[in-house]
C-alpha positions as CSV (number, residue, x, y, z in Angstrom):
1,X,-2.3,-13.5,19.1
2,X,-2.1,-9.9,18.0
3,X,-5.0,-7.8,16.6
4,X,-4.0,-8.5,13.0
5,X,-4.2,-12.2,13.4
6,X,-7.5,-12.0,15.3
7,X,-9.0,-9.9,12.5
8,X,-7.8,-12.3,9.8
9,X,-9.3,-15.2,11.8
10,X,-12.6,-13.3,12.1
11,X,-12.6,-12.5,8.4
12,X,-11.9,-16.1,7.5
13,X,-14.7,-17.3,9.7
14,X,-17.1,-14.8,8.2
15,X,-16.2,-15.9,4.7
16,X,-16.7,-19.6,5.7
17,X,-20.1,-18.7,7.2
18,X,-21.1,-16.9,4.1
19,X,-21.4,-13.4,5.5
20,X,-19.3,-12.2,2.6
21,X,-17.5,-13.8,-0.4
22,X,-13.9,-14.8,-0.6
23,X,-11.5,-12.3,-2.2
24,X,-11.3,-12.9,-6.0
25,X,-7.5,-12.6,-5.8
26,X,-7.2,-15.9,-3.9
27,X,-8.9,-18.0,-6.5
28,X,-6.8,-20.7,-8.2
29,X,-5.1,-19.5,-11.3
30,X,-5.1,-15.8,-10.3
31,X,-1.9,-14.0,-11.3
32,X,-1.1,-12.8,-7.8
33,X,-0.6,-16.4,-6.8
34,X,2.1,-16.9,-9.5
35,X,5.6,-16.5,-8.1
36,X,6.9,-15.1,-11.4
37,X,4.3,-12.3,-11.3
38,X,5.3,-11.5,-7.7
39,X,9.0,-11.3,-8.7
40,X,8.2,-9.1,-11.6
41,X,6.1,-6.7,-9.5
42,X,8.8,-6.7,-6.7
43,X,11.4,-5.7,-9.3
44,X,9.2,-2.9,-10.6
45,X,8.6,-1.6,-7.1
46,X,12.3,-1.6,-6.2
47,X,13.2,0.2,-9.5
48,X,10.6,2.9,-8.8
49,X,11.8,3.2,-5.1
50,X,15.4,3.7,-6.2
51,X,14.3,6.4,-8.6
52,X,12.3,8.1,-5.9
53,X,15.2,8.0,-3.4
54,X,17.6,9.4,-6.0
55,X,15.2,12.2,-6.9
56,X,14.7,13.1,-3.2
57,X,18.4,13.1,-2.5
58,X,19.0,15.2,-5.6
59,X,16.2,17.7,-5.1
60,X,16.3,17.9,-1.3
61,X,13.3,19.3,0.5
62,X,11.5,21.8,-1.7
63,X,9.4,24.7,-0.5
64,X,5.7,24.1,-0.6
65,X,4.1,25.3,-3.9
66,X,1.7,27.5,-2.0
67,X,0.9,28.3,1.6
68,X,-2.6,29.7,1.9
69,X,-3.3,29.1,5.6
70,X,-6.5,27.2,4.8
71,X,-5.1,23.8,5.7
72,X,-4.1,22.6,9.2
73,X,-0.4,22.1,10.0
74,X,-0.7,18.3,10.2
75,X,-2.3,18.3,6.7
76,X,0.7,20.0,5.2
77,X,3.2,17.7,6.8
78,X,1.5,14.3,6.1
79,X,0.7,12.4,2.9
80,X,-2.4,14.6,2.2
81,X,-0.3,17.3,0.7
Protein backbone atom coordinates (compact mmCIF):
# COMPACT_ATOMS: atom_id res chain seq x y z
CA UNK A 1 0.00 0.00 0.00
CA UNK A 2 1.42 3.38 -0.96
CA UNK A 3 1.19 6.56 1.08
CA UNK A 4 -1.82 7.88 -0.84
CA UNK A 5 -3.86 4.78 -0.09
CA UNK A 6 -2.78 4.83 3.54
CA UNK A 7 -3.79 8.46 3.89
CA UNK A 8 -7.16 7.83 2.20
CA UNK A 9 -7.81 4.93 4.59
CA UNK A 10 -6.92 7.07 7.61
CA UNK A 11 -9.22 9.85 6.36
CA UNK A 12 -12.07 7.37 5.81
CA UNK A 13 -11.63 5.98 9.31
CA UNK A 14 -11.51 9.49 10.82
CA UNK A 15 -14.77 10.36 9.03
CA UNK A 16 -16.36 7.13 10.25
CA UNK A 17 -15.20 7.85 13.81
CA UNK A 18 -16.66 11.34 13.65
CA UNK A 19 -13.40 13.31 13.89
CA UNK A 20 -14.51 15.33 10.89
CA UNK A 21 -17.46 15.31 8.53
CA UNK A 22 -17.62 13.64 5.15
CA UNK A 23 -16.96 15.84 2.12
CA UNK A 24 -20.14 17.45 0.82
CA UNK A 25 -19.24 16.53 -2.76
CA UNK A 26 -19.75 12.85 -1.99
CA UNK A 27 -23.38 13.16 -1.00
CA UNK A 28 -26.02 11.49 -3.13
CA UNK A 29 -27.30 13.79 -5.86
CA UNK A 30 -24.22 15.99 -6.01
CA UNK A 31 -23.35 17.12 -9.52
CA UNK A 32 -19.80 15.75 -9.35
CA UNK A 33 -21.23 12.24 -9.14
CA UNK A 34 -23.15 12.74 -12.40
CA UNK A 35 -21.25 11.21 -15.37
CA UNK A 36 -22.67 13.82 -17.77
CA UNK A 37 -21.28 16.62 -15.60
CA UNK A 38 -17.88 14.90 -15.54
CA UNK A 39 -17.89 14.55 -19.34
CA UNK A 40 -18.81 18.22 -19.76
CA UNK A 41 -16.04 19.35 -17.41
CA UNK A 42 -13.53 17.06 -19.16
CA UNK A 43 -14.41 18.59 -22.53
CA UNK A 44 -14.01 22.10 -21.10
CA UNK A 45 -10.61 21.18 -19.66
CA UNK A 46 -9.37 19.64 -22.92
CA UNK A 47 -10.55 22.65 -24.93
CA UNK A 48 -8.73 25.03 -22.59
CA UNK A 49 -5.61 22.83 -22.61
CA UNK A 50 -5.56 22.84 -26.41
CA UNK A 51 -5.80 26.64 -26.49
CA UNK A 52 -2.97 26.92 -23.97
CA UNK A 53 -0.73 24.55 -25.91
CA UNK A 54 -1.40 26.44 -29.14
CA UNK A 55 -0.68 29.76 -27.46
CA UNK A 56 2.58 28.51 -25.98
CA UNK A 57 3.69 27.06 -29.32
CA UNK A 58 2.83 30.32 -31.08
CA UNK A 59 4.36 32.69 -28.53
CA UNK A 60 7.35 30.64 -27.48
CA UNK A 61 9.13 31.50 -24.27
CA UNK A 62 8.79 35.20 -23.58
CA UNK A 63 11.11 37.29 -21.52
CA UNK A 64 10.07 37.96 -17.97
CA UNK A 65 8.12 41.22 -17.65
CA UNK A 66 10.57 42.48 -15.07
CA UNK A 67 13.64 41.22 -13.31
CA UNK A 68 14.16 43.08 -10.08
CA UNK A 69 16.46 40.70 -8.25
CA UNK A 70 14.14 40.65 -5.26
CA UNK A 71 12.94 37.06 -5.89
CA UNK A 72 15.03 33.89 -5.57
CA UNK A 73 15.82 32.04 -8.81
CA UNK A 74 13.54 29.08 -8.03
CA UNK A 75 10.65 31.50 -7.54
CA UNK A 76 11.09 32.90 -11.03
CA UNK A 77 11.22 29.42 -12.61
CA UNK A 78 8.27 27.80 -10.86
CA UNK A 79 4.54 28.37 -10.82
CA UNK A 80 4.85 31.30 -8.41
CA UNK A 81 5.84 33.69 -11.18
